C-alpha positions as CSV (number, residue, x, y, z in Angstrom):
1,M,-20.9,-29.1,-2.0
2,R,-23.3,-27.3,-4.3
3,V,-23.4,-23.5,-4.5
4,I,-25.2,-20.9,-6.7
5,C,-23.8,-17.4,-6.7
6,E,-23.9,-14.2,-8.8
7,K,-20.7,-13.8,-10.8
8,E,-20.0,-10.3,-9.6
9,K,-20.2,-11.3,-5.9
10,I,-17.8,-14.3,-6.2
11,L,-15.5,-12.3,-8.4
12,K,-15.2,-9.6,-5.8
13,G,-14.4,-12.2,-3.3
14,I,-11.7,-13.8,-5.5
15,N,-10.2,-10.4,-6.2
16,S,-10.0,-9.7,-2.5
17,V,-8.2,-12.9,-1.6
18,I,-6.1,-13.7,-4.7
19,N,-3.0,-11.9,-3.6
20,G,-2.8,-14.0,-0.5
21,V,-1.9,-16.9,-2.7
22,S,1.8,-18.0,-2.6
23,S,3.6,-17.3,-5.8
24,K,6.8,-19.1,-4.8
25,T,6.2,-22.3,-2.9
26,T,7.0,-26.0,-3.0
27,M,3.6,-26.6,-1.4
28,P,0.8,-26.8,-4.1
29,I,-1.9,-26.3,-1.4
30,L,-0.6,-22.8,-0.9
31,E,-1.4,-22.1,-4.5
32,G,-5.0,-22.7,-3.9
33,I,-8.2,-21.1,-2.6
34,L,-9.9,-22.8,0.3
35,I,-13.7,-22.7,-0.5
36,Q,-16.0,-23.4,2.5
37,T,-19.8,-23.1,3.0
38,N,-21.6,-22.2,6.2
39,D,-25.4,-22.0,6.1
40,N,-26.0,-19.4,3.4
41,E,-22.5,-18.0,3.2
42,L,-19.5,-18.9,1.1
43,K,-16.0,-18.3,2.5
44,L,-12.9,-17.9,0.4
45,T,-9.5,-18.2,2.1
46,T,-5.9,-17.8,0.9
47,Y,-2.7,-18.0,2.9
48,D,1.0,-17.9,1.9
49,L,2.2,-18.3,5.6
50,E,2.9,-14.6,5.9
51,I,-0.4,-13.0,4.9
52,G,-3.8,-14.7,5.1
53,I,-7.1,-13.3,3.7
54,E,-10.7,-14.5,4.3
55,Y,-13.7,-13.1,2.5
56,I,-17.3,-14.1,3.2
57,L,-20.2,-13.6,0.7
58,D,-23.8,-14.4,0.5
59,A,-24.7,-17.4,-1.7
60,K,-27.4,-20.0,-2.2
61,I,-26.0,-23.1,-0.6
62,E,-27.8,-26.2,-1.8
63,E,-25.3,-28.6,-0.2
64,Q,-22.6,-27.9,2.4
65,G,-19.0,-28.7,1.8
66,N,-15.4,-27.5,1.3
67,T,-12.5,-27.9,-1.0
68,V,-9.3,-26.4,-2.3
69,V,-8.8,-25.5,-5.9
70,N,-5.9,-23.8,-7.8
71,A,-6.5,-20.1,-7.4
72,T,-5.2,-18.9,-10.7
73,M,-7.2,-21.3,-12.8
74,F,-10.4,-20.8,-10.7
75,S,-10.1,-17.0,-10.8
76,E,-9.5,-16.9,-14.6
77,I,-12.4,-19.1,-15.4
78,I,-14.8,-17.1,-13.2
79,R,-13.5,-13.9,-14.6
80,K,-14.2,-14.9,-18.2
81,L,-17.7,-16.3,-17.6
82,P,-20.9,-14.3,-18.5
83,S,-22.2,-11.9,-15.8
84,T,-25.0,-14.2,-14.5
85,E,-25.5,-17.0,-11.9
86,I,-22.7,-19.5,-11.6
87,K,-23.1,-23.0,-10.1
88,I,-20.2,-24.5,-8.3
89,S,-20.2,-28.1,-7.1
90,I,-18.1,-31.2,-6.4
91,N,-18.9,-34.3,-8.4
92,E,-18.5,-37.9,-7.5
93,N,-14.8,-37.9,-8.8
94,R,-14.0,-35.0,-6.4
95,L,-13.7,-32.6,-9.4
96,L,-14.9,-29.0,-9.0
97,E,-17.6,-28.3,-11.6
98,I,-18.2,-24.7,-12.7
99,E,-21.4,-24.2,-14.7
100,C,-22.7,-21.1,-16.3
101,E,-25.2,-21.0,-19.1
102,G,-23.7,-23.3,-21.7
103,S,-20.2,-23.5,-20.1
104,L,-19.0,-26.4,-18.0
105,Y,-15.4,-26.6,-16.5
106,K,-14.0,-29.3,-14.3
107,L,-11.0,-28.7,-12.1
108,S,-9.0,-31.0,-9.9
109,T,-9.2,-30.3,-6.2
110,M,-6.9,-30.7,-3.2
111,N,-7.7,-31.9,0.3
112,P,-9.0,-29.0,2.4
113,D,-7.7,-30.7,5.6
114,E,-4.2,-30.0,4.4
115,F,-4.8,-26.3,4.0
116,P,-3.0,-24.5,6.9
117,E,-5.1,-22.7,9.4
118,L,-4.8,-18.9,9.7
119,P,-3.1,-17.9,12.9
120,K,-5.4,-17.3,15.9
121,I,-4.5,-13.9,17.2
122,N,-4.8,-12.9,20.8
123,V,-5.2,-9.2,20.3
124,D,-3.2,-7.1,22.9
125,N,-4.1,-3.6,21.5
126,S,-6.6,-2.5,18.9
127,I,-8.1,0.6,17.3
128,E,-11.0,1.3,15.0
129,I,-10.7,3.7,12.1
130,E,-12.8,4.7,9.2
131,Q,-11.9,2.9,6.0
132,T,-11.5,6.0,4.0
133,V,-9.1,7.5,6.6
134,L,-6.9,4.4,6.6
135,K,-6.9,4.2,2.8
136,N,-5.7,7.8,2.7
137,M,-3.0,7.2,5.3
138,I,-1.6,4.2,3.4
139,R,-1.7,6.0,0.1
140,R,0.3,8.9,1.4
141,T,3.1,6.7,2.9
142,I,3.3,3.3,1.2
143,F,5.4,4.6,-1.8
144,A,8.3,5.5,0.6
145,V,8.6,1.9,1.9
146,S,12.0,0.3,1.1
147,T,12.2,-2.5,-1.5
148,E,15.6,-3.7,-0.3
149,E,15.3,-7.0,1.5
150,N,18.7,-6.5,3.3
151,R,16.8,-4.1,5.6
152,P,13.5,-5.9,6.1
153,I,12.3,-3.6,8.9
154,F,12.0,-0.8,6.3
155,T,9.9,-2.9,3.9
156,G,6.9,-2.1,6.1
157,C,5.2,0.9,7.6
158,L,5.4,1.8,11.3
159,F,1.9,2.0,12.9
160,E,2.4,4.0,16.1
161,V,-0.4,5.0,18.5
162,L,0.8,7.8,20.7
163,E,-1.3,10.2,22.8
164,N,-4.5,9.2,20.9
165,K,-2.9,9.8,17.5
166,L,-2.2,7.2,14.9
167,N,1.1,7.9,13.0
168,V,1.9,5.8,9.9
169,V,5.5,6.1,8.9
170,A,7.5,4.8,6.0
171,V,11.3,5.2,5.3
172,D,13.7,3.7,2.8
173,G,17.0,5.4,3.8
174,Y,16.6,8.3,1.3
175,R,13.2,9.6,2.2
176,L,10.6,9.5,4.9
177,A,6.8,9.9,4.8
178,I,4.5,10.5,7.9
179,K,0.8,10.7,8.0
180,S,-1.1,11.3,11.3
181,N,-4.7,11.1,12.3
182,V,-6.3,11.8,15.6
183,I,-8.2,8.9,17.2
184,N,-11.4,10.0,18.9
185,E,-11.6,7.2,21.4
186,K,-9.1,6.6,24.2
187,V,-6.7,3.7,23.2
188,T,-3.6,2.1,24.6
189,G,-0.4,3.1,22.8
190,F,1.6,0.7,20.7
191,C,4.2,0.5,17.9
192,S,4.2,-2.2,15.2
193,V,5.7,-2.5,11.7
194,I,3.3,-4.0,9.2
195,P,4.7,-5.3,5.9
196,G,4.2,-3.1,2.8
197,K,2.8,-6.1,0.9
198,T,0.0,-6.5,3.5
199,L,-0.8,-2.8,3.4
200,N,-1.1,-2.8,-0.4
201,E,-3.6,-5.6,-0.1
202,V,-5.5,-3.9,2.7
203,N,-5.7,-0.7,0.5
204,K,-7.2,-2.7,-2.4
205,I,-9.9,-4.3,-0.2
206,I,-11.0,-1.4,1.9
207,S,-13.3,1.3,0.4
208,D,-13.6,5.0,0.5
209,S,-16.4,4.8,3.0
210,F,-17.1,5.8,6.6
211,E,-17.5,2.1,7.6
212,T,-14.8,1.2,10.1
213,V,-11.9,-1.3,10.0
214,K,-10.6,-2.8,13.2
215,I,-6.8,-3.1,13.5
216,G,-5.7,-5.6,16.2
217,I,-2.1,-6.1,17.2
218,S,-0.5,-9.0,19.1
219,K,3.1,-9.7,19.8
220,N,4.0,-10.9,16.3
221,Q,0.8,-10.6,14.2
222,A,-1.7,-8.0,13.1
223,L,-5.3,-8.4,12.2
224,F,-7.5,-6.2,9.9
225,E,-11.2,-6.9,10.3
226,M,-14.0,-5.5,8.1
227,E,-17.6,-6.4,7.7
228,N,-17.0,-9.4,5.4
229,C,-13.2,-9.7,5.2
230,K,-10.4,-10.5,7.5
231,I,-6.6,-10.1,6.8
232,V,-4.0,-11.7,9.1
233,T,-0.3,-10.8,8.7
234,R,3.0,-11.3,10.5
235,L,4.7,-8.2,11.9
236,L,8.2,-7.3,10.9
237,D,10.9,-7.8,13.6
238,G,13.6,-5.2,14.3
239,E,14.1,-1.7,15.5
240,F,12.5,1.0,13.4
241,L,14.1,4.3,12.8
242,K,13.6,6.9,15.6
243,Y,12.1,9.1,13.0
244,S,11.2,12.1,15.2
245,N,15.0,12.7,15.8
246,T,15.7,13.0,12.1
247,I,13.2,15.6,11.1
248,P,14.6,19.2,10.9
249,T,12.9,21.6,13.2
250,A,14.2,24.8,11.5
251,W,14.8,25.9,8.0
252,E,17.1,28.4,6.3
253,T,15.2,28.6,3.0
254,R,11.5,28.1,2.4
255,I,9.3,28.3,-0.6
256,K,5.5,28.4,-0.9
257,V,4.3,27.1,-4.3
258,N,1.2,25.9,-6.1
259,K,1.4,22.1,-5.9
260,S,0.1,21.4,-9.4
261,N,2.5,23.8,-11.0
262,I,5.6,22.3,-9.4
263,Q,4.3,18.8,-9.9
264,D,3.9,19.4,-13.6
265,C,7.4,20.8,-13.8
266,F,8.9,17.7,-12.2
267,E,6.9,15.4,-14.5
268,R,8.3,17.2,-17.6
269,I,11.9,17.2,-16.1
270,L,11.6,13.5,-15.4
271,L,11.4,12.8,-19.2
272,I,15.1,13.9,-19.4
273,S,16.2,12.7,-16.0
274,S,15.1,9.1,-16.5
275,S,17.0,8.8,-19.8
276,S,16.1,5.8,-21.9
277,I,19.7,5.7,-23.3
278,E,21.3,5.1,-19.9
279,K,18.6,3.5,-17.8
280,E,21.1,2.2,-15.3
281,K,22.1,5.8,-14.3
282,K,20.1,8.1,-12.2
283,Y,20.4,11.8,-13.0
284,P,19.5,14.3,-10.3
285,V,17.7,17.5,-10.9
286,K,19.3,20.8,-9.8
287,I,17.0,23.2,-7.9
288,N,18.1,26.9,-7.8
289,I,16.1,29.0,-5.4
290,E,16.2,32.7,-6.0
291,I,14.1,35.6,-4.9
292,G,10.5,35.0,-6.1
293,K,11.4,32.0,-8.3
294,V,12.7,28.5,-8.5
295,I,14.7,27.1,-11.5
296,I,14.6,23.3,-11.9
297,S,17.1,21.8,-14.4
298,C,18.6,18.6,-15.5
299,A,21.2,17.6,-18.2
300,N,22.6,14.3,-19.4
301,Q,23.5,12.6,-22.7
302,T,19.9,12.6,-23.9
303,G,19.5,16.3,-23.6
304,D,18.8,19.0,-21.1
305,A,15.8,20.6,-19.6
306,K,15.1,23.8,-17.6
307,E,11.9,24.9,-15.9
308,E,11.2,28.2,-14.1
309,I,8.2,28.9,-11.9
310,A,7.2,31.8,-9.6
311,V,7.1,31.0,-5.9
312,E,7.0,32.8,-2.6
313,T,10.5,32.6,-1.1
314,E,11.8,33.2,2.4
315,G,15.4,33.0,3.7
316,K,18.6,32.4,1.7
317,E,19.1,31.6,-2.0
318,L,20.1,28.0,-2.5
319,E,21.4,25.5,-5.1
320,I,20.7,21.8,-4.3
321,G,20.2,18.5,-6.1
322,F,17.5,15.8,-5.6
323,N,16.1,12.6,-7.1
324,P,13.1,13.9,-9.1
325,R,11.1,10.7,-8.6
326,F,11.2,11.2,-4.9
327,F,9.9,14.7,-5.2
328,L,7.2,13.7,-7.6
329,D,6.0,10.8,-5.3
330,A,5.5,13.3,-2.5
331,L,3.7,15.8,-4.5
332,K,1.3,13.2,-6.0
333,A,0.4,12.1,-2.4
334,I,-0.6,15.7,-1.4
335,D,-4.1,16.8,-2.3
336,D,-3.8,20.4,-1.0
337,E,-3.5,23.3,-3.4
338,E,-0.3,24.8,-2.0
339,V,2.7,23.3,-0.3
340,Y,5.7,24.5,1.7
341,I,9.1,23.1,0.8
342,E,11.7,23.8,3.5
343,F,15.5,23.6,3.1
344,G,18.5,23.8,5.3
345,T,21.9,23.6,3.6
346,N,22.5,21.9,0.3
347,R,23.5,18.8,2.3
348,S,20.6,18.6,4.7
349,P,17.2,17.1,4.0
350,C,14.2,19.1,2.8
351,I,10.7,18.9,4.0
352,I,7.6,19.0,1.8
353,K,4.2,19.5,3.6
354,P,0.8,21.0,2.9
355,V,0.3,24.7,3.7
356,E,-3.1,24.2,5.4
357,N,-2.8,20.7,6.8
358,G,-0.1,19.8,9.3
359,D,-0.8,16.1,9.5
360,Y,1.4,15.0,6.6
361,I,5.2,15.5,6.3
362,Y,7.6,14.2,3.6
363,M,11.4,14.4,4.0
364,I,14.0,13.8,1.2
365,L,17.8,13.6,1.4
366,P,19.6,15.6,-1.3
367,I,22.1,14.3,-3.8
368,K,25.5,15.8,-4.2
369,M,25.8,17.6,-7.5
370,K,28.9,17.3,-9.7
371,E,30.9,20.5,-10.0
C-alpha cells in the first residue's frame, strides 16, 4: 500500500471515525483504524461492536492495499505533522510508514482480516432529512438523555415517525425534551431508540448544510448515510416512555419572558446553587411568580442569591422549586427570543416552549422545597 494525501483531508477523516474506536476492550484490533484503498479513494473504518463509522476520502493511490494501525497513535502523529502532503505506505517488514517533509514515523500494524465487519443492514424503513435539520433536532434533545446505565432505554433518543412527522424525544426521569419536524415525503411510520453516544457522533460529523442524510432502520440496527460517511449502530432494546401521556395539556400559571433575560438570571443563580463547598449536594432554586414579575432565589452555606425580572403573567401566583441546571439546558437549546413557561401546581411538571414555534417542548419535574 502506498498513498499520498493532503493532511487536512485525512485528518478530517480521522476525526470523523476516531470515536468509533473501543476505549475498553481486550481485543487490540478494536483499538485500531482499518485503512483500505479502492481505486483513488481511501477508506477509514472504526468499530467498537456497538457503533461503526466509515469515512471515504479522495487520495492519490500509488499502490493498493489495506492494514490496521493503532488509532490513537496514528491520529496523534497525523495531527502534529505540517499542513502539507503526507505519504503513507507499508514497508517490507509490514510497518506503516508515515512521511511528511523531513518526518518519518513507523508504526506496527495488525492483520486487517481480523478486523470485524460492520453489520450489513437490511433496511425496513428509512427517511431522508437535511443535515442542518437533523443537527438541530439532536442539539435540542440530546442533553436530556439519561446517563444512568440501570435504565439503558433512556440513554438514547426515541426517533418516531408518525403521520409524516419526525419526533426526536429524550427523557431521563426528571425532564423530557421533544423536537418535531415535518417530513415532506410520504414515509412509513416507525419507532426506534438510538443510543445517545451514536447521536453525539452523528452530530459531530454532519454539517449545517442542506445536503441530506439518510436514516435507515432495521430490527436492531440503524444506519446513517451521508455523501462520504456511513455510521452503523445498534438500537436500544426495551419499552420507551409513552411520553404523550405525561405532558400536561392545561396550565394554572403561565409566564411569557425574554429568553436571554431569564437565561442570564439562571446562569448567575447557578454560581450559588452549584456550591464548590458542597459539591455532592444539589441546591434547588425557588421560583416565586407574582403579578408582572418572577423572583428566582437560592440559599446555601456558600451564600444566597436573588434575581427579579419583569414578565407577562397569567393565572395564579405560585412558589415552586427546580434544579436550575435543567432549566438552563432547556433555555440554551431554544433560539427564539421569547418563551412561555407553563406551570400547574407546585408538584406538577412545568413546560418550557418557544412563543412563536410549536415544534419544541421541554418538561421538567419540580423539586420539593424545604419549609
